BAKOL-415708 format. One record per residue: x, y, z of N, C-alpha, C in turn; residue in one letter. Coordinates in steps of 0.2 Angstrom, whole numbers, plus 2048, in hexadecimal, padded with zeros to 3 digits. Example, Ala and Ser with C-alpha at 12.3 -4.5 7.8 and 13.67 -1.06 7.14 Angstrom:
# residues 2
nc1_nc2_nc3_cac1_cac2_cac3_cc1_cc2_cc3_rest
842_7E4_827_83E_7EA_827_842_7F0_827_a
840_7F5_823_844_7FB_824_840_800_827_s
This chain:
# residues 165
nc1_nc2_nc3_cac1_cac2_cac3_cc1_cc2_cc3_rest
C06_4CD_12F_C04_4C6_12C_BFF_4C2_130_x
C01_4C2_137_BFD_4BE_13B_BF6_4C2_13C_x
BF5_4C9_13C_BEF_4CC_13C_BEA_4CA_136_x
BEE_4CA_130_BEB_4C8_12A_BE8_4C1_12B_x
BEB_4BD_12D_BE9_4B6_12E_BE3_4B5_132_x
BE4_4B8_138_BDE_4B8_13D_BD8_4BB_139_x
BD8_4C1_136_BD2_4C4_133_BCF_4BF_12D_x
BD4_4BC_12A_BD2_4B8_124_BCE_4B2_128_x
BD0_4AF_12D_BCD_4A9_131_BC7_4AB_133_x
BC6_4B1_136_BBF_4B4_139_BBA_4B5_133_x
BBC_4B7_12D_BB8_4B8_128_BB6_4B1_125_x
BBA_4AC_124_BB8_4A6_122_BB3_4A2_127_x
BB5_4A3_12E_BB0_4A0_133_BA9_4A3_133_x
BA9_4AA_131_BA3_4AD_131_B9F_4AB_12A_x
BA2_4AA_125_B9F_4A7_11F_B9D_4A0_11F_x
BA0_49C_123_B9E_495_124_B98_495_129_x
B98_49A_12E_B92_49A_132_B8C_49C_12E_x
B8D_4A2_12B_B87_4A4_126_B85_49E_122_x
B89_49B_11F_B87_496_11A_B83_490_11E_x
B85_48F_124_B82_48A_128_B7B_48C_12A_x
B7A_493_12C_B73_495_12D_B6F_495_127_x
B72_496_121_B6D_495_11B_B6B_48F_11A_x
B70_48A_11B_B6E_483_11A_B68_481_11E_x
B69_483_125_B64_482_12A_B5D_484_128_x
B5D_48A_126_B57_48D_123_B54_489_11D_x
B58_487_119_B56_483_113_B53_47C_115_x
B57_479_11A_B54_473_11D_B4D_474_120_x
B4C_479_124_B46_47A_127_B41_47B_122_x
B42_47F_11C_B3D_480_117_B3B_47A_114_x
B40_475_112_B3F_46F_10F_B3B_46A_114_x
B3D_46B_11A_B39_466_11F_B31_469_11F_x
B30_470_11F_B2A_472_120_B26_470_119_x
B29_470_113_B26_46F_10D_B24_468_10D_x
B29_463_110_B28_45C_110_B22_45A_115_x
B21_45E_11A_B1C_45D_11F_B15_45F_11B_x
B15_464_118_B0F_467_115_B0D_461_10F_x
B12_45E_10C_B10_459_107_B0D_453_10A_x
B10_451_110_B0D_44B_114_B06_44D_116_x
B05_452_119_AFE_454_11C_AFA_454_116_x
AFB_457_111_AF7_458_10B_AF4_451_108_x
AF9_44D_107_AF8_446_105_AF4_442_10A_x
AF5_442_110_AF1_43F_115_AEA_442_115_x
AE9_448_115_AE3_44C_115_ADE_449_10F_x
AE1_449_109_ADE_447_103_ADD_43F_102_x
AE0_43B_107_AE0_434_106_AE2_431_100_x
AE8_434_0FE_AEB_433_0F8_AF3_432_0F8_x
AF6_42D_0FA_AFC_42C_0FC_AFF_425_0FB_x
B05_425_0F9_B09_41E_0F9_B0F_41E_0FE_x
B0F_418_100_B16_417_105_B1A_412_102_x
B1F_414_100_B24_40E_0FE_B28_40B_103_x
B28_404_103_B2A_400_108_B32_3FF_108_x
B35_3FF_10C_B3D_3FE_10C_B3F_3F9_111_x
B3B_3F8_117_B3D_3F2_11B_B37_3EF_11E_x
B38_3E8_120_B32_3E4_122_B35_3E1_129_x
B30_3E1_12E_B32_3DE_135_B2D_3D8_136_x
B2F_3D2_134_B2A_3CD_136_B2A_3CB_13E_x
B25_3C8_140_B25_3C6_147_B2B_3C3_14A_x
B2D_3BE_146_B33_3BA_147_B39_3BB_142_x
B3F_3BC_144_B44_3BD_140_B45_3C4_140_x
B4B_3C7_13D_B4D_3CD_13D_B4A_3D1_138_x
B4C_3D8_138_B4A_3DC_132_B4C_3DA_12B_x
B48_3DB_126_B4B_3DA_120_B49_3E0_11B_x
B4F_3E1_117_B4E_3E6_112_B49_3E4_10C_x
B45_3E8_109_B41_3E6_104_B43_3EA_0FD_x
B43_3E6_0F8_B44_3E9_0F2_B3F_3EE_0F0_x
B41_3F3_0EC_B3D_3F8_0E9_B36_3F6_0E6_x
B31_3F9_0E7_B2B_3F8_0E3_B25_3F5_0E8_x
B26_3F3_0EE_B21_3F2_0F3_B1E_3F8_0F6_x
B18_3F9_0F6_B14_3FF_0F8_B0D_3FE_0FB_x
B0B_403_0FF_B05_403_102_B02_409_0FF_x
AFC_40A_0FC_AF9_40F_0F9_AF2_410_0FB_x
AF1_416_0FD_AEA_419_0FF_AE8_41D_0FA_x
AE2_41C_0F7_AE0_420_0F1_AD8_421_0F2_x
AD6_426_0F6_ACF_428_0F7_ACC_422_0FC_x
AC8_41E_0F9_AC5_419_0FE_AC8_412_0FD_x
ACE_411_0FA_AD0_40B_0F8_AD7_40A_0FA_x
AD9_404_0FD_AE0_403_0FF_AE3_3FE_0FA_x
AEA_3FF_0F7_AED_3FB_0F3_AF3_3F9_0F6_x
AF3_3F2_0F8_AF8_3F0_0FC_AFD_3EB_0F8_x
B03_3EC_0F7_B08_3E8_0F4_B0E_3E7_0F8_x
B0D_3E2_0FD_B12_3E1_102_B14_3DA_102_x
B1B_3D9_103_B1D_3D2_105_B1C_3CF_10C_x
B1B_3C9_10C_B19_3C7_113_B1D_3C1_115_x
B20_3C1_11B_B23_3BB_11E_B20_3BA_125_x
B1E_3B5_127_B1B_3B3_12D_B16_3AD_12D_x
B13_3AC_132_B0F_3A6_133_B08_3A8_130_x
B05_3A3_12D_AFE_3A4_12B_AFA_39E_12F_x
AF4_3A1_132_AF0_39C_135_AEB_398_131_x
AE8_39C_12C_AE4_399_128_AE4_39D_121_x
AE6_39A_11C_AE6_39E_115_AE3_399_110_x
AE2_39C_10A_ADF_398_104_AE5_394_102_x
AE3_38E_0FF_AE7_389_0FB_AEC_38E_0F6_x
AF2_38C_0F7_AF7_38F_0F2_AFA_396_0F6_x
AF8_398_0FB_AFA_39E_0FF_AF6_3A4_0FE_x
AF1_3A4_0F9_AED_3AA_0F9_AF1_3B0_0F6_x
AEE_3B6_0F7_AF0_3BD_0F5_AF6_3BF_0FA_x
AF5_3BD_100_AFA_3C0_105_AF8_3C8_106_x
AFD_3CC_105_AFC_3D3_107_AFB_3D7_100_x
AFA_3D3_0FB_AFA_3D7_0F4_AF2_3D6_0F2_x
AF0_3DD_0F3_AE8_3DD_0F1_AE6_3E5_0F1_x
AE1_3E6_0ED_ADE_3ED_0EE_AD7_3EC_0EF_x
AD4_3EF_0F4_ACE_3EF_0F7_ACB_3F6_0F9_x
AC5_3F6_0FA_AC2_3FC_0FD_AC4_3FC_104_x
AC5_402_107_AC6_403_10E_ABF_403_112_x
AC0_3FE_117_AB9_3FE_11C_AB9_403_121_x
ABF_404_124_ABF_40A_129_AC6_40D_128_x
AC5_414_12A_ACC_418_129_ACB_41D_12F_x
AD1_41D_134_AD0_421_139_AD7_425_139_x
AD8_42C_13A_ADE_42F_13A_ADE_434_140_x
AE4_434_144_AE5_438_149_AEC_43B_149_x
AEC_441_14C_AF3_444_14D_AF6_443_153_x
AFC_442_153_B00_440_159_B05_445_159_x
B09_445_15F_B0F_44A_160_B13_44A_15B_x
B18_450_15B_B1D_450_156_B1B_44F_14E_x
B15_451_14D_B12_451_146_B11_449_143_x
B11_445_147_B10_43E_145_B08_43D_145_x
B06_439_13F_AFF_437_13E_AFF_430_13F_x
AF9_42E_142_AF7_427_143_AF1_426_13F_x
AF1_420_13B_AEC_41E_136_AEB_418_138_x
AE5_416_138_AE2_40F_138_ADD_40D_133_x
ADF_409_12F_ADB_407_129_AD9_3FF_129_x
AD2_3FE_12A_ACF_3F8_129_ACD_3F6_122_x
ACF_3F0_120_ACD_3EE_119_ACC_3E6_11A_x
AC8_3E4_115_AC6_3DD_115_AC5_3DB_10F_x
AC9_3D5_10D_AC8_3D2_106_AC5_3CB_107_x
AC5_3C7_101_AC2_3C0_101_AC6_3BB_106_x
ACC_3BD_107_AD0_3B9_10B_AD1_3BB_113_x
AD1_3C1_114_AD2_3C2_11B_ACF_3CA_11D_x
AD0_3CB_123_AD0_3D2_126_AD5_3D5_128_x
AD7_3DB_127_ADE_3DE_128_ADD_3E5_12C_x
AE1_3E6_130_AE2_3ED_133_AE9_3F0_132_x
AEA_3F5_12E_AEF_3F8_12C_AF0_3FE_130_x
AF5_3FF_135_AF7_404_139_AFC_407_137_x
AFB_40E_135_B01_412_132_B03_418_136_x
B09_418_137_B0C_41E_13B_B10_423_135_x
B0E_428_134_B12_42D_12F_B14_433_133_x
B1A_435_132_B1E_43A_135_B1E_440_12F_x
B1F_446_132_B1F_44C_12D_B24_44B_127_x
B29_448_128_B2F_447_123_B2C_442_11E_x
B27_43E_11F_B24_439_11B_B26_432_11C_x
B2B_431_121_B2C_42A_123_B26_427_126_x
B26_421_125_B20_41E_128_B21_417_12A_x
B1D_414_12E_B1D_40D_131_B16_40B_131_x
B16_405_12E_B10_401_12D_B0F_3FA_130_x
B0A_3F9_134_B09_3F3_137_B03_3F0_134_x
B03_3EA_132_AFE_3E6_12F_AFC_3E1_133_x
AF5_3E1_136_AF3_3DB_139_AEE_3D8_136_x
AEF_3D2_133_AE9_3CE_130_AE7_3C9_135_x
AE1_3C7_134_ADE_3C3_139_AE1_3BB_138_x
AE2_3B9_132_AE5_3B2_130_AEC_3B1_130_x
AF0_3B7_131_AF7_3B7_131_AFA_3BA_137_x
B01_3B9_138_B04_3BE_13D_B05_3C4_13A_x
B05_3C9_13F_B06_3D0_13D_B0D_3D1_13B_x
B0E_3D7_137_B14_3D9_134_B15_3E0_134_x
B1B_3E2_135_B1C_3EA_134_B20_3EC_12F_x
B1F_3F1_12B_B24_3F4_126_B26_3FB_128_x
B2B_3FD_125_B2D_404_125_B2F_407_11F_x
B2D_40D_11D_B2F_410_117_B2E_418_117_x
B2E_41A_110_B2C_421_110_B26_423_10B_x
B23_428_10C_B1E_42A_107_B21_42C_101_x
B1E_42A_0FB_B20_42C_0F4_B1C_432_0F2_x
B1F_437_0EF_B1C_43D_0ED_B1D_43D_0E5_x
B21_43B_0E2_B23_43C_0DB_B21_435_0D8_x
B1A_436_0D6_B17_430_0D2_B19_430_0CB_x
B1A_42B_0C8_B1C_42B_0C1_B17_429_0BC_x
C-alpha cells in the first residue's frame, strides 16, 4: 500500500511539473507575440495608449476612468488626457488643456535596454507647445510625461490598446 502511494505521488508530481513547463512555454510565446505587436505598432506609428493613472507634480497618484488616451496615427497626435496642475498662462475659460489633435512637429524614437522604447514627440497647437515623452515596454505598458510650456508637467501610465472597436 505504501509503495502504491509513493508511486502515485511521484506520478502526480511529474504531471504537475510537466504542466508547469507547458504554461511557461505558453507564457513565453504570448510575451513574444505581444512584443511583436508593440514593435509593429511603433514602427508603423499607429498606436493607442489607454491611460489608467495620472501623477501630477503636486499630490498623489490618481486613478483615471476609462476612455482617456493618447493616439499616434501617422503624422498626427490625438491627445485626450485629464489635467491637474498649475497653469502659468492659459486662455480665458481654461482652454483645451491636453485635449487636442495636431500634426506632429518632431518624432524621435530610440531603443533602450530590456526592449524598452523611448519616444519624444513635439507638437504645437494654438495654445501651447508640448513635449510628450513616452516609454513603452515589450508588454505594451507605457509611461507618458507631458511637458507643456504654459503648465506644470504631468505623467501618466497605461497600456497599449490593440483591439480597436
